[in-house]
N, C-alpha and C positions, 0 to 999 in steps of 0.2 A: 504494500500499499504506499501512499505518499510518505516519503521519508521524513518530511518536515513535521508530521503529526505525532510521531513517536508513540502511537497507541500500543503497538506490539512489543515495545522494548522490554518492559518488566516480564511480560509473558515469555518472550523468546529467551531471556536470561534464565528463567526458571526451567523452561524446557531443556535448555543446554545443560543445566545443573543435573537434571534428572538423567539425561543421556550419559553424562559424565559418571554418575553413580553406578549406572547399569554396566557401563564399560569396565569400571573399576572392580565391580563385583564379579564380573565374568573373568577378567584377566587375572585377578588376585585370589579368586575363589573365596571371597569374603561375603558373608550374608548381610546385605544392605537392604533387604526387603522391607523392613520397618521404615527406614529412612526414606526409601523410594515411595512407599505408600503415603507417608506424611506429606512429602513434597507434591505428589500427584493430587492429593486432596486439596492442598494449598493452591495448586495450579488451577484446578477445576473451580474453586471459589473465586480466584482472581479473575479468571475469564468471565465468569458470570457478572462480577462487579463492573468490569471494564466494558463489556459489549452490551450490557443492558442499560447502561447510563452514558451512552455516547452523546456528545454535543452535536448540533447540526453541522458544524464545521468538520468534525471528525467523521460524520456520515458522508460528507462531500468527498473526503479523502478515501473512504472505504468504497464509495461507488465508482471512483476513478482508479482503483488499484489495478496495476498492470496484469496481475494474475486472476483478475475477476473473470468468471465465465462469460463467453460471448454468445451471440445468437447461434452461431455455428455449433458451439459446445452443447447448447440446449437441444438443438435439432437432433444431434447425434444421440443424445440420451433419451429423448421423448419419442422420436419417430422410429418405427420399425423399417421404414423405407422413405427415402427423400430423393427427388429429382430436381436439381437446381436448373433454373431457367435464366437466360442471360439477355441483356440488351433492351433498349427502349424503342427499337425500330426506327429511330430518327438520327441518333448520333453515335453512341457507343454503349458499352457495358460499364456501369459504375460500380466498382468493387466495394464502395462504402455502404451499399445496400445489397443484401442477398435475398433471394426468394425462389420459390418453387412449389412443387406439389409433394405433400407428405402424407403418410398414414399414421394416425395415432390410434392404436387398438382397432385396426381395420376401418377407421373412420377417415375418409379422404378430406384433407384440408389444404388450403393455400397458406403458406407461411412466408412472411416478409419481415425482415429486420435489418436494423443498422448493424454494421460489422466493423469492429475495431481490430487492430492487430495485436499480436502477442509480444512482438519485439519491434525494434526501430525499423527494420527492413519491411516487415509486414504492415506496420502502421503507415509507412510512407505509401505502400501499395494501396492500402485501404483509405488513405487520406484522413487518418486518425478518426475514422467513423463519421466524417463530415461530408454528407452527400452533395454532389453537383445536381443540376436540374434533371439530367438524364437518369439519375438514380430515382428521383420521385416519379419520372415518367415511366420507368420500368416498373415501379411499384404499382402505379395506376393501371398499367397494361395487365399485370397479373391479377389485380383486383377485378378488372372487368372480365377477365377470363374465368375467375372463380365465380362470379355472378352468373355467367353464361352456363356453367356446369353445376351450379347450385352447391358450391363447396363453402363452408364457413371460412372466414379469413382470421388468421392469428398474426398479430404483429408484435414484434419485440423491439422495444425502444431503448436505444443506448447511444446517444450522440451529444457532443457539446453544443451542437447547432449546425445548421446548413452551412456549407462552405460559402464564404463571401468574397472569393477572389474575382478578379476582372473577367476571366473567361466565363465563370459561372453566371455572373450578372449579364454578360453579353448574350448568353444563351437562355435567359429568362428564368432565373432562379425564383424570383417572387411570383411570377405567373405559374410556374410549375407547382409550387407549394399551394398557392391559392386554388388552383384547379383541383388538386387532391382534396383539399378541404371541401370544396363544392361537391365533387363527385362522390366522395365517401359518405357524405350526409344523406345521399339518396340511394345508396346501394341496397338491393333487395334481399341481401343475405346478412347474417349476423357477423359483426366484427368484434373480436376480442383482443385487447391490447394489454401488454405487460411491460412495465418499465423495469428493465433488468439492471440498469446502471445509471447513467445520466439521462435525464429527459430534458434537453435544452431547447427552449424557445420554439420558433416555428419549425425548426429542423425536426423536432419531436412530434409536433402537431401534424406534420405532413403524413405521418403514419398513425395518428392518434385520435381521429374522429371516429369513435367506436361506441358500440352498445354498452360494453363493459370495459372499464379500465382498472387494472390492478397494478400494484407496485411490489417488488421484492422489498423486504423489510428495510434494508440499508441502501436503497436506491434514492435518487432525488428527482424532483420534477419542478421546473421553474421557468419563468418567462425570460430569464437572463441568468448568467453565472454570477456567483458572489463577486468575483474579480471585476466583471463588467459593471455591476451595480455600484461597487466601491469606486470605480474609476469615474462613473457618472456623478455620484453624489459628492465625493471628496477629492476627485482627481488623484486617487491614491489606491491602486490595486492591492497594496499590502494590508488594507483594512478589510479584506474579504472575510476573515474569520468573524469580525464584529457584525458585518452585514448579514452573514449566513444565519445568525441567531434571530434575525427579525424577518427573514424572508418566507417563512412557512413552506419550506421546500421538502421537508421529510415526509415519509409515508404516513406517519402518525398525524401530522398536521393536516395533510391533505385528505386523509380519511375523515378527520373531524369536521373539515370544511365541506365534505361531501363532493369533493372534486374526483375522488377515486372511489371504487366500490369494494376493494378488497386489499388487504395486506397479506402477502404470501411470506410465510416464515422462512428465515434463513438459519443455518447452524451458527453456533457461537463462533465469532471470528469472521463471519461473512460467507457468501455463497462458495467462495473458492476453497473453503476448508472441507466442504463435502458436497461436490457437484451432484452426486447421486440423490442425496437427500433433498436438495433444492429442486432438482429436475422432477422428482417424484411429486413434490408439492405443486409445482407448476402444471404438471400433466393432470393431476387430480382436479385442479381448478379449471383447466381448459375443457375436460370432459364433462364436468359438472355444468358448465355454462352452455356447452353444445347441447347437452340433454335438455336444459331449460328452453332453448330456442327451437327444439326439434319440431314441435307441432304449432309453432307460432305462425300467424298469418303474416304475409308480406307487409301489409299496411301497419301491423302492430310493431314489426321489427323496425320499420322506418320511423314511426311516431315515437317509439321508446328512445331511440337514439337522438331524435330531435329534442324531446322533452328533457333528456338528461342534461344537454348543454344549455338549454334555456333556463334551467333551475339553478345553475352554478352561480353562486353569489347572491341568490335571492334571499332576502330577510336576514342577511348577515349583520 
């Protein structure tokens, strides 16, 4: 996770101490089981104290962790089969968004998500999860295809925001996102979105106009990054940690404000500590929501989506 937050430091030190004791016990044939047990209990208690009381800024760091599972990781763990589809049929294939047809327990779905890299080389290839307009046009093409064949749409949201470079603007970044918002609002099939890391600004909303929106426990969802807001308010991005505390960007804040419908539990330490556990929880949520929409009329699916967004912020 972000090295500047130091959340894991005391935990890592204790884990290293336990490993040291285990190694010493094995090499010297000394029984240190009591000491190891005491340290393990202390570690378990420390993890609970740390990860159940994270500040919003610490959650920002956790959501951006380089080892946090990506859309591709969840697809591999949730789908029995997945066929990736490429290109927007206008310009090129944007690797910051991946999508295709998958099977979840024999249920065919269309899955679309932002894709970050695992290292510097892959992040450059994936543009750090910041899509160009062709990424949003590819997403819309796949959504229209899903509507044609009556497949539910699952979107995974994980982006700092849409790419704002010159080329992206020349090719119609704003128009591409706006068209997605417009078209998604009227699709005749259910759309289920899950914020798995960062949900940043219009870049997130381009995949987020959904019937149901869930967030992983330690993900964030906001109109702007804390650094961006600090730069606007105080011309000082270093005040991002202070701003994060008032932005209401955590899953618990947004659930309370009724912006999202569900918080999906992560293991202690974040999704990267146990991807199988997190994937299982995501899969259960998706199947539950697909079942809910199974016998819904088309007009009800559309009106529920419309009313969901009309009610956000009402009577706050």
